[in-house]
N, C-alpha and C positions, 0 to 999 in steps of 0.2 A: 127842512121846514115843511115842504110840501108832503113828504112822507108822514110826518108827524100829524099834520091835519087830516090826512087820509086815514091813518090809524085811529085817530080820535073820533071819526064819524062812523066807524064800522065796529058794532059791538062783538066782543070775542069772549066766549065762554072757555074757562080753563080750570084746571085743577091746580090748587096750590098745596105742596107738601111741605111741611115744616118739620125739620129735623131738630130734636133737642137732645144733646149729647150729655154734657156735664155741666155742674154748677161748680163755681169756685168761691170760697169765703163768704158763704150764705150768713147773713146776720143771725145771731142767736136770739130765739124767741122764747125758749124754756128757761126756767130759773136754775134748775140743777142739772141740765144736760144741754147737748146740742139740739138743734131744731130737728123735726121730722118732716123734711120737705116733700112736697108734691106740687104738680103743675095743673093749671087750668089755662087752656088757650081759647080765645074768642076771636071770631072773624064775622062780623055782621051778626046775624041771628043764630049761628051755629056755635056751640060750645062743647069743647072736649074737657071733661073734668077727671083728672087721673088721681082723685083722692084715695081710691082703694089701693093704689100702688105707692103710698108714702113709703119714705125711706127713714129707718129708725136711727136717731142720734148721729147726725152728720152734717157737717157745713160744706161738704164736697160731694154732693150727690151724683150719682152715675145714672142718667135716665136712659139713654140709647133708645129712643122711641121716635116715631114720626106720627104727625097728625095731619089729616087731609081735609081741605075745604074746597068747595066749588065757588068760583068767583066769576065776575063778568068785568071785562075792561071795556071802556073806561069806567071808573067809579067803583072799583073794587074797595071793600071796607078795610079799615086798618086791622092789623093783626095785633092782638094783645096777648102777652104771656105773663101770667100771674103766678108767682111762687108763694106758696103758703106753708106754714108749720101746722102739721096735723095735731089736734088736741081733742081727745074723745070727750073730756069732761067740760071744758070751759070754752069750746069753740076755736075754729082755726084762726090763726094770726097770720096777716099779711107780712111776708118777707120783703117782697118788692115786685115791681112791675116794669116791663119794657114793651114799647110799641114800635111798629114800623109799618110803612105804607107801601103795599104791593104796586100800586099805580106808578109810584116813583121809580120802581125797578123796571117794571113793564115798558115804560116809555123812555127809559134811558138808553141812549145808544152805547154808552160806554158799559153799562151793566150787561146789555144783550150781547155785546161783542166778546165777553168773558167766556171762553169754552168751558173751562172747569171752574164752576163757581167757588169761591174760597169759603172756609169755615168763617163764621162771623161771631165775634165776641160781643156781647151786649151787657151793659151795666143795668142793675135792677134799681128802680127808684120807689120811694114810698110817697104816694100822694099826700100832700098836706092841705089842711083846710085854710082857706084865707077869709079875711073879713073884708067885705066890700061895702 
């Protein structure tokens, strides 16, 4: 408890590297073929748009890339991973998005104690509008 309070009071600048390996069962967004997926990663004000490296006609893309962000703890922004279907003529379509909080990991004793961090599988969700 005291360790956590101390860590919360001292700002720490760090690099966050996000590895994106593969996609599985991506939703089909084209009418006559599979999607042409690419990723956009956002963390705070920084965005990595990998549109130029879209993959043609696949719902099982192989990305094998990493994306780097500079963050500060506490208060690191949420990382957002957006998967899109590339479309030259009608605009890109959202396949799905996933988000995770770097602060949750940085301040978790359990996460910090893991020597070799596991590969994490994340579901993609499509934001829907709501009436309020």
